Rosetta silent file (secondary structure, phi, psi, omega in degrees, C-alpha in Angstrom):
SEQUENCE: MQQLLLAVLVVALPAGAHAGLTGVGVGAGIWNHDPRGHVASEGDRADVEDALQIGSERGFFVWADLRHAVPVLPRLKFQYTPLRLTGSGTASRNFRFAGVTFDGETNVGSEIELDQTDMILYWSPWRLLADIDVGVNVKYLDGLVEVEDRDSGDRARVSFSGPLPMLYGRTEVRFPGTGFFGGGEGSLLAYDGHRILDLTLRLGYRAGYGVGSLALEGGWKHQSIRLDDFDDLDADMTVEGPYLGVAARF
SCORE:     score description
SCORE:     0.000 S_00000001
   1 L     0.000  -42.097 -179.813  194.844  168.296  -12.239 S_00000001
   2 H   -64.899  -38.831  178.570  192.155  169.934  -14.394 S_00000001
   3 H   -64.105  -37.197  178.272  193.492  173.409  -13.524 S_00000001
   4 H   -63.763  -44.605  179.992  196.979  172.283  -14.557 S_00000001
   5 H   -64.576  -38.251  177.733  195.740  171.038  -17.922 S_00000001
   6 H   -62.934  -40.839  177.851  193.849  174.270  -18.520 S_00000001
   7 H   -63.380  -41.210  176.749  197.015  176.222  -17.818 S_00000001
   8 H   -60.299  -42.395 -179.035  198.956  174.019  -20.252 S_00000001
   9 H   -65.338  -42.810  179.939  196.306  174.602  -22.906 S_00000001
  10 H   -62.197  -40.209  178.321  196.332  178.380  -22.410 S_00000001
  11 H   -71.023  -37.452 -175.233  200.120  178.430  -22.741 S_00000001
  12 H   -69.027  -30.763 -176.915  200.127  176.010  -25.679 S_00000001
  13 H   -63.104  -56.089  177.571  197.748  178.051  -27.820 S_00000001
  14 H   -67.584  -34.477  178.568  199.926  181.147  -28.275 S_00000001
  15 H   -64.967  -40.262 -179.781  203.107  179.053  -28.258 S_00000001
  16 H   -65.973  -30.536  179.821  201.655  176.787  -30.922 S_00000001
  17 H   -62.501  -36.465  178.667  200.793  179.762  -33.099 S_00000001
  18 H   -80.149  -18.357 -176.973  204.495  180.583  -33.331 S_00000001
  19 L   -99.281   13.438  176.732  205.398  176.904  -33.827 S_00000001
  20 L    93.141   32.019  177.093  203.177  176.399  -36.864 S_00000001
  21 E   -64.181  125.080 -176.181  199.787  175.604  -35.293 S_00000001
  22 E  -103.277  -11.074 -179.354  197.437  174.881  -38.203 S_00000001
  23 E  -176.036  155.533  176.783  194.150  174.386  -36.398 S_00000001
  24 E  -132.311  134.836  174.687  192.243  174.172  -33.157 S_00000001
  25 E  -121.814  141.039  176.693  189.198  172.043  -32.434 S_00000001
  26 E  -135.981  151.915 -179.745  186.896  172.286  -29.421 S_00000001
  27 E  -161.756  165.102  178.417  183.801  170.337  -28.487 S_00000001
  28 E  -152.323  156.065 -179.173  181.353  169.386  -25.767 S_00000001
  29 E  -153.552  161.266  174.211  178.693  166.763  -25.304 S_00000001
  30 E  -111.273  132.428 -173.020  175.951  165.415  -23.060 S_00000001
  31 E  -125.040  119.859  174.605  176.166  161.738  -22.150 S_00000001
  32 E   -94.393  106.021 -170.908  173.307  159.662  -20.748 S_00000001
  33 E  -115.976  147.901 -178.064  175.135  156.772  -19.057 S_00000001
  34 E  -121.064  113.085 -177.196  173.974  153.581  -17.365 S_00000001
  35 E   -91.357  152.438  171.062  176.431  151.999  -14.857 S_00000001
  36 E  -155.203  161.414 -179.080  176.762  148.377  -13.799 S_00000001
  37 E   123.948 -152.233 -176.921  179.354  146.247  -12.033 S_00000001
  38 E  -151.510  162.032  172.957  180.870  146.361   -8.539 S_00000001
  39 E  -131.036  156.906 -178.960  183.413  148.055   -6.291 S_00000001
  40 E  -152.779  144.701  173.854  185.295  146.627   -3.299 S_00000001
  41 L  -161.460  115.605  178.908  187.617  147.818   -0.531 S_00000001
  42 L    55.777   40.291  179.756  188.498  145.873    2.623 S_00000001
  43 L   173.246 -148.322 -175.749  185.465  143.679    2.261 S_00000001
  44 L   -79.559  167.076  170.171  182.871  142.245   -0.093 S_00000001
  45 L   -73.802  128.597  177.565  182.052  143.267   -3.607 S_00000001
  46 E  -103.498  112.034 -179.164  179.343  145.932   -3.516 S_00000001
  47 E   -66.792  132.004 -175.591  177.132  145.717   -6.570 S_00000001
  48 L   -61.636  -41.341 -176.802  176.612  149.164   -8.086 S_00000001
  49 L   -83.886  -48.912 -172.903  172.930  148.618   -8.851 S_00000001
  50 L   -80.568  -47.403 -177.182  171.728  146.272   -6.081 S_00000001
  51 L   -82.334  -44.772 -176.480  173.874  147.235   -3.085 S_00000001
  52 L   -91.082  -10.352  175.312  174.601  150.901   -3.857 S_00000001
  53 L    59.669   38.377  179.738  171.256  151.551   -5.582 S_00000001
  54 E   -97.692  134.237  179.487  172.868  153.561   -8.403 S_00000001
  55 L  -124.193 -156.940 -176.435  171.016  153.936  -11.693 S_00000001
  56 L   -63.795  144.591  178.370  171.203  155.937  -14.917 S_00000001
  57 E  -136.319  167.004  175.161  172.733  159.398  -14.807 S_00000001
  58 E  -123.128  132.393 -179.455  173.385  162.269  -17.217 S_00000001
  59 E  -137.921 -168.012 -178.092  176.768  163.947  -17.500 S_00000001
  60 E  -140.966  168.798  171.821  178.947  165.953  -19.859 S_00000001
  61 E  -149.069  154.172  177.368  182.395  166.018  -21.430 S_00000001
  62 E  -135.780  154.429  179.273  184.567  168.676  -23.102 S_00000001
  63 E  -150.846  160.306  174.689  187.645  168.465  -25.300 S_00000001
  64 E  -142.773  142.756 -174.368  190.206  170.555  -27.174 S_00000001
  65 E  -131.608  128.157  179.119  192.492  169.517  -30.032 S_00000001
  66 E  -113.383  124.128 -176.301  195.662  171.310  -31.208 S_00000001
  67 E  -119.059  149.443  175.838  196.962  170.509  -34.692 S_00000001
  68 E  -144.525  175.815 -173.478  200.139  171.400  -36.561 S_00000001
  69 L  -107.300   14.045 -179.300  201.817  170.401  -39.805 S_00000001
  70 L   -91.821  108.600 -170.891  205.115  168.932  -38.502 S_00000001
  71 L   -60.455  -35.205 -173.659  204.853  165.157  -39.217 S_00000001
  72 L   -80.874  -14.735 -179.024  207.414  163.948  -36.660 S_00000001
  73 L   -96.326  139.806  179.786  205.906  165.864  -33.745 S_00000001
  74 L   -73.801  151.273  170.905  202.761  164.606  -32.023 S_00000001
  75 E   -87.650  166.892 -173.629  199.560  166.582  -31.969 S_00000001
  76 E  -121.156  138.820  172.624  197.777  167.279  -28.695 S_00000001
  77 E  -138.987  137.972  176.452  194.278  166.555  -27.469 S_00000001
  78 E  -121.316  138.106  175.552  192.793  167.148  -24.035 S_00000001
  79 E  -140.083  139.775  179.337  189.503  165.733  -22.788 S_00000001
  80 E  -125.429  122.509 -177.594  187.739  166.089  -19.455 S_00000001
  81 E  -130.609   99.254  175.248  184.933  163.698  -18.470 S_00000001
  82 L   -86.611  133.119  175.140  183.512  163.989  -14.947 S_00000001
  83 L  -112.103  128.820  175.642  181.315  161.112  -13.792 S_00000001
  84 E  -126.796  109.296 -179.251  178.901  161.612  -10.894 S_00000001
  85 E  -115.814  121.243 -179.183  176.908  158.523   -9.955 S_00000001
  86 E  -127.420  152.690  179.523  174.526  158.758   -7.000 S_00000001
  87 E  -154.415  159.044  175.097  171.995  156.384   -5.511 S_00000001
  88 E  -156.455  147.419 -179.654  169.695  155.860   -2.580 S_00000001
  89 E   153.891 -162.085 -177.347  167.389  153.078   -1.471 S_00000001
  90 E   -98.264  122.424  178.474  167.321  149.781    0.361 S_00000001
  91 L   -61.735  140.878 -174.684  170.379  147.542    0.042 S_00000001
  92 L   -82.849  -18.570 -178.240  169.460  144.124   -1.307 S_00000001
  93 L  -159.802  169.553  176.266  171.947  142.154    0.857 S_00000001
  94 L   -68.176  142.077  171.624  174.654  142.429    3.496 S_00000001
  95 E  -156.565  158.381  179.857  177.992  143.799    2.357 S_00000001
  96 E  -121.709  128.172 -178.453  181.146  145.284    3.870 S_00000001
  97 E  -137.471  127.618  178.076  182.902  148.263    2.294 S_00000001
  98 L    52.122   41.071  175.508  185.977  150.135    3.569 S_00000001
  99 L    83.153    0.734 -179.370  185.704  148.485    6.974 S_00000001
 100 E  -113.922  132.523  179.749  182.010  149.297    7.489 S_00000001
 101 E   -95.269  130.665  177.626  179.302  146.616    7.436 S_00000001
 102 E  -115.053  119.805 -178.691  175.976  147.409    5.810 S_00000001
 103 L   -78.739  154.379  172.775  173.122  145.043    6.641 S_00000001
 104 L   -59.507  147.232 -176.218  170.484  143.928    4.184 S_00000001
 105 L    72.361   11.471  175.803  167.410  146.164    4.183 S_00000001
 106 L   -76.526  141.586  174.124  169.617  149.109    5.206 S_00000001
 107 E   -82.619  106.732 -175.382  168.656  152.512    3.838 S_00000001
 108 E  -108.851  150.009  167.280  171.827  153.509    1.980 S_00000001
 109 E  -123.225  131.835 -173.004  172.958  156.631    0.206 S_00000001
 110 E  -135.583  156.057  177.918  175.899  156.228   -2.169 S_00000001
 111 E  -148.559  133.644  171.142  178.084  158.261   -4.472 S_00000001
 112 E  -122.606  122.118  173.229  180.757  157.354   -7.008 S_00000001
 113 E  -110.516  134.353  179.694  182.857  160.128   -8.523 S_00000001
 114 E  -143.927   80.156  177.576  185.211  159.293  -11.367 S_00000001
 115 E   -77.346  132.613 -177.474  186.737  162.389  -12.926 S_00000001
 116 E  -126.248  123.660  175.294  188.827  161.573  -15.990 S_00000001
 117 E  -116.705  118.067 -178.113  191.334  163.889  -17.625 S_00000001
 118 E  -104.056  125.676  173.151  192.858  162.576  -20.860 S_00000001
 119 E  -113.181  110.649 -169.956  196.114  163.985  -22.228 S_00000001
 120 E  -114.022  127.171  170.192  196.607  162.520  -25.702 S_00000001
 121 E  -109.301  122.293 -174.679  199.694  162.693  -27.911 S_00000001
 122 E  -142.059  157.195  174.648  198.937  161.388  -31.387 S_00000001
 123 E  -115.207  154.789 -178.078  200.218  161.229  -34.937 S_00000001
 124 E  -121.830   84.457 -176.313  198.138  161.343  -38.124 S_00000001
 125 E   -73.624  -15.173 -176.852  199.786  159.058  -40.708 S_00000001
 126 E  -143.986  124.559  174.671  196.800  159.150  -43.069 S_00000001
 127 E  -145.439  103.001  175.167  194.384  161.962  -43.953 S_00000001
 128 L  -140.945 -109.847  171.696  192.424  161.787  -47.194 S_00000001
 129 L   -76.112  -22.514  177.159  188.817  160.597  -47.337 S_00000001
 130 E  -127.374  142.702  174.257  189.509  158.939  -43.994 S_00000001
 131 E  -101.168  139.132  173.788  191.573  160.139  -41.043 S_00000001
 132 E  -128.959  122.503  177.165  193.656  157.731  -38.998 S_00000001
 133 E  -119.837  139.760  175.730  195.253  158.845  -35.738 S_00000001
 134 E  -137.781  147.873  179.607  197.436  156.719  -33.436 S_00000001
 135 E   176.493 -152.791 -179.342  199.213  157.610  -30.226 S_00000001
 136 E  -127.395  149.996 -179.801  199.245  157.408  -26.445 S_00000001
 137 E  -129.897  124.526  171.444  196.811  158.663  -23.844 S_00000001
 138 E   -99.966  107.082 -179.259  197.651  159.373  -20.211 S_00000001
 139 E   -94.672  121.404  178.078  194.327  159.150  -18.396 S_00000001
 140 E  -100.044  118.417  178.176  194.342  160.706  -14.939 S_00000001
 141 E   -96.232  135.325  177.098  191.670  159.271  -12.635 S_00000001
 142 E  -141.906  109.055 -173.699  190.494  161.266   -9.633 S_00000001
 143 E  -155.769 -175.839  177.425  187.567  159.846   -7.729 S_00000001
 144 E  -156.096  157.349  170.237  185.890  158.508   -4.654 S_00000001
 145 E  -126.936  124.589 -178.988  183.364  155.934   -3.521 S_00000001
 146 E  -131.771  132.204  179.082  181.219  156.840   -0.513 S_00000001
 147 E  -129.886  132.094 -179.147  178.467  154.796    1.104 S_00000001
 148 E  -122.936  134.391  169.651  176.324  155.973    4.039 S_00000001
 149 E   -85.598  104.906 -174.329  174.002  154.022    6.295 S_00000001
 150 L   -74.629  -10.806  175.637  171.233  156.589    6.643 S_00000001
 151 L   -82.157  -44.887 -176.701  169.709  154.729    9.576 S_00000001
 152 L  -100.433  -17.694 -175.691  172.810  154.676   11.808 S_00000001
 153 L    86.686   -2.637  177.067  174.864  157.469   10.231 S_00000001
 154 L   -64.864  142.130 -176.242  177.855  155.163    9.580 S_00000001
 155 E  -139.014  136.630  175.542  179.808  156.165    6.500 S_00000001
 156 E  -117.644  137.164 -176.303  182.515  154.462    4.428 S_00000001
 157 E  -145.858  133.717  174.803  184.675  156.429    2.000 S_00000001
 158 E  -131.128  125.910  174.943  187.577  155.558   -0.300 S_00000001
 159 E  -110.075  152.390 -177.135  189.303  158.133   -2.490 S_00000001
 160 E  -151.472  152.140  177.988  191.707  157.304   -5.298 S_00000001
 161 E  -164.911  155.696  177.263  193.750  159.104   -7.938 S_00000001
 162 E   154.834  161.402  179.660  196.608  158.541  -10.334 S_00000001
 163 E   -89.071  148.372  176.106  197.700  158.400  -13.988 S_00000001
 164 E  -134.732  119.297  179.716  197.251  155.391  -16.258 S_00000001
 165 E   -79.202  137.939 -175.886  199.030  155.185  -19.667 S_00000001
 166 E  -136.790  155.569  169.468  196.920  153.887  -22.552 S_00000001
 167 E   -81.438  148.053 -174.515  197.168  153.216  -26.266 S_00000001
 168 E  -131.341  142.132  174.937  195.062  155.555  -28.407 S_00000001
 169 E  -150.889  149.525  179.450  193.459  155.328  -31.845 S_00000001
 170 E  -150.406  143.610  173.435  190.926  157.273  -33.851 S_00000001
 171 E  -140.905  146.687  176.335  189.412  157.063  -37.318 S_00000001
 172 E  -141.462  130.222  178.824  186.947  159.229  -39.205 S_00000001
 173 E  -111.300  129.016  179.073  185.418  158.553  -42.623 S_00000001
 174 E  -106.260  143.359  179.120  183.915  161.423  -44.614 S_00000001
 175 L  -101.252  106.961 -170.736  181.248  161.030  -47.281 S_00000001
 176 L   -54.517  136.582  174.431  182.270  163.370  -50.145 S_00000001
 177 L    78.821    1.662 -176.256  179.865  166.141  -51.071 S_00000001
 178 L  -117.112  -27.793 -173.670  177.487  165.532  -48.152 S_00000001
 179 L    87.309   -9.256 -179.268  179.078  166.864  -44.981 S_00000001
 180 E   -83.007  149.408  178.224  178.315  163.598  -43.196 S_00000001
 181 E  -148.000  162.347  176.877  181.003  161.663  -41.354 S_00000001
 182 E  -152.885  161.180 -179.953  181.339  158.631  -39.107 S_00000001
 183 E   168.010 -164.488 -178.360  184.009  156.927  -37.106 S_00000001
 184 E  -152.325  162.412 -178.942  185.314  155.842  -33.764 S_00000001
 185 E  -147.907  137.313 -177.661  187.830  156.716  -31.082 S_00000001
 186 E  -156.489  154.106  173.765  189.258  154.578  -28.340 S_00000001
 187 E  -129.721  145.315 -174.842  191.894  154.131  -25.641 S_00000001
 188 E  -138.786  135.088  172.238  192.990  150.805  -24.154 S_00000001
 189 E  -132.959  131.710  172.532  194.977  149.745  -21.095 S_00000001
 190 E  -143.715   94.824 -172.658  195.665  146.165  -20.024 S_00000001
 191 E  -159.809  134.662  170.624  198.473  146.064  -17.460 S_00000001
 192 L    52.854   40.846  178.526  199.190  144.856  -13.917 S_00000001
 193 L    86.674  -14.593  176.393  195.604  143.830  -13.233 S_00000001
 194 E   -89.109  142.363  174.897  194.132  147.079  -14.550 S_00000001
 195 E  -145.984  120.665  179.691  192.037  147.027  -17.697 S_00000001
 196 E  -131.591  129.092  171.835  190.346  150.077  -19.180 S_00000001
 197 E  -122.229  120.367 -179.771  188.544  150.376  -22.505 S_00000001
 198 E  -119.960  107.676 -169.811  187.273  153.857  -23.403 S_00000001
 199 E  -129.068  137.369  175.694  185.387  153.736  -26.711 S_00000001
 200 E  -131.084  128.642  172.688  183.282  156.229  -28.679 S_00000001
 201 E  -114.136  135.678 -171.711  181.350  155.510  -31.889 S_00000001
 202 E  -142.528  151.977  167.007  179.904  158.494  -33.750 S_00000001
 203 E  -132.077  143.826 -178.024  177.921  159.745  -36.732 S_00000001
 204 E  -162.535  179.047  178.402  177.617  163.422  -37.549 S_00000001
 205 E  -132.166  131.088 -178.372  177.242  166.295  -39.969 S_00000001
 206 E  -122.713  135.848  179.133  179.838  169.047  -40.475 S_00000001
 207 E  -130.468  141.988  177.315  179.342  172.336  -42.344 S_00000001
 208 E   -69.318  144.819 -179.134  181.808  175.076  -43.195 S_00000001
 209 E  -149.198  106.265 -177.479  181.329  178.394  -41.415 S_00000001
 210 L    62.906 -123.928 -179.116  183.613  181.345  -42.142 S_00000001
 211 L   -92.790    2.794 -178.119  187.215  180.199  -41.655 S_00000001
 212 E  -135.689 -152.131 -179.786  186.204  177.078  -39.758 S_00000001
 213 E  -149.649  156.949  175.007  183.436  174.504  -39.433 S_00000001
 214 E  -122.752  144.710 -177.675  180.685  173.445  -37.061 S_00000001
 215 E  -137.210  144.445  171.102  179.567  169.868  -36.472 S_00000001
 216 E  -118.406  130.687 -176.695  176.701  168.102  -34.751 S_00000001
 217 E  -141.557  159.474  175.946  177.274  164.483  -33.819 S_00000001
 218 E  -148.961  164.057 -179.366  175.756  161.661  -31.840 S_00000001
 219 E   170.318 -145.773 -172.836  176.618  158.116  -30.976 S_00000001
 220 E  -133.756  129.213  175.802  177.525  155.719  -28.190 S_00000001
 221 E  -111.595  134.171 -178.420  180.137  156.020  -25.437 S_00000001
 222 E  -132.364  129.024  173.321  181.356  152.913  -23.613 S_00000001
 223 E  -128.595  124.402  173.493  183.763  152.700  -20.694 S_00000001
 224 E  -114.014  116.152 -171.489  184.868  149.428  -19.140 S_00000001
 225 E  -123.477  114.563  175.726  186.968  150.091  -16.037 S_00000001
 226 E  -121.670  117.973 -178.930  188.699  147.354  -14.057 S_00000001
 227 E  -117.984  133.643 -178.654  191.026  148.483  -11.269 S_00000001
 228 E  -115.850  102.682  179.740  193.083  146.110   -9.142 S_00000001
 229 E    55.032   53.205  178.597  194.127  147.624   -5.788 S_00000001
 230 E   -95.115   99.156 -172.388  194.214  151.165   -7.175 S_00000001
 231 L    54.107   48.630  177.427  194.684  153.258   -4.013 S_00000001
 232 L    69.398   15.517  177.913  193.022  150.463   -1.994 S_00000001
 233 E  -117.854  133.516  167.521  190.091  150.211   -4.395 S_00000001
 234 E  -109.132  137.914 -178.538  189.091  147.261   -6.576 S_00000001
 235 E  -148.943  146.633  172.290  186.506  147.959   -9.240 S_00000001
 236 E  -144.198   93.244 -172.351  184.963  146.285  -12.242 S_00000001
 237 E  -128.291  149.286  170.044  182.455  148.665  -13.797 S_00000001
 238 E  -123.317  129.978  177.649  180.890  149.368  -17.155 S_00000001
 239 E  -127.913  120.828 -176.682  179.410  152.788  -17.906 S_00000001
 240 E  -153.336  160.475  177.520  177.813  153.285  -21.299 S_00000001
 241 E   163.293  176.665 -178.080  175.048  155.044  -23.151 S_00000001
 242 E   -76.996  156.010  177.278  174.127  157.452  -25.973 S_00000001
 243 E  -140.564  161.335  174.587  175.546  160.936  -26.304 S_00000001
 244 E  -136.002  131.572 -175.037  174.954  164.120  -28.325 S_00000001
 245 E  -141.514  164.628  174.919  177.716  166.633  -28.988 S_00000001
 246 E  -127.932  152.045 -179.328  178.771  169.756  -30.873 S_00000001
 247 E  -148.121  152.409  176.376  182.217  170.673  -32.168 S_00000001
 248 E  -134.956  143.885  175.818  183.953  173.560  -33.893 S_00000001
 249 E  -125.246  142.987 -179.230  187.178  173.725  -35.838 S_00000001
 250 L  -129.352    0.000    0.000  189.204  176.823  -36.674 S_00000001
């Protein structure tokens, strides 16, 4: 899926230049995230912290934004956020996951992967001192949950993938004459037992550089992910924490 999006982006850049592309933005960030909640498949709820022994992790995200001046056509944004959560230790209680029973005091090794690719179509009805963007986001989830009993060698694994359509909104407020800005960005899904809230709050400083600009920003990223029988996986997790990022516009 990520390779497909990259190919779309490579094709869209030269095509957009002929279609009136007015700007390109790119960015990347480091995210220190702390997970909590539970996952379940064919058994009990397995607590992420107590049963799977997963704690804080550090990850990254990247994005690209294509802008044009045609009001009726949506603009495009792509974002890729891979999550890798790993843990090891002694399970606090008995639990059953994906048909495998793990006894209390078992030495477990666990991994949760949750790769997220966001394809966002948005419109910008207001751009003055503040920007307001609204649109839709198709978030493609590609992940797995794996738990191993390191004493017996038994292993349980569930993989899942699929697209989820979400509402999208973004706002940015600029402080004239200073280069400072602040705002937020979020996507929301509440449908058929699934509920996902993907929220970013940010403060930053942007300075002009040649024909473009460079920005340094920081803030808080929050993801609340509830999946109901999504490829045989039930999940109710929150992953959140501070981030630091850089961005460039041309």
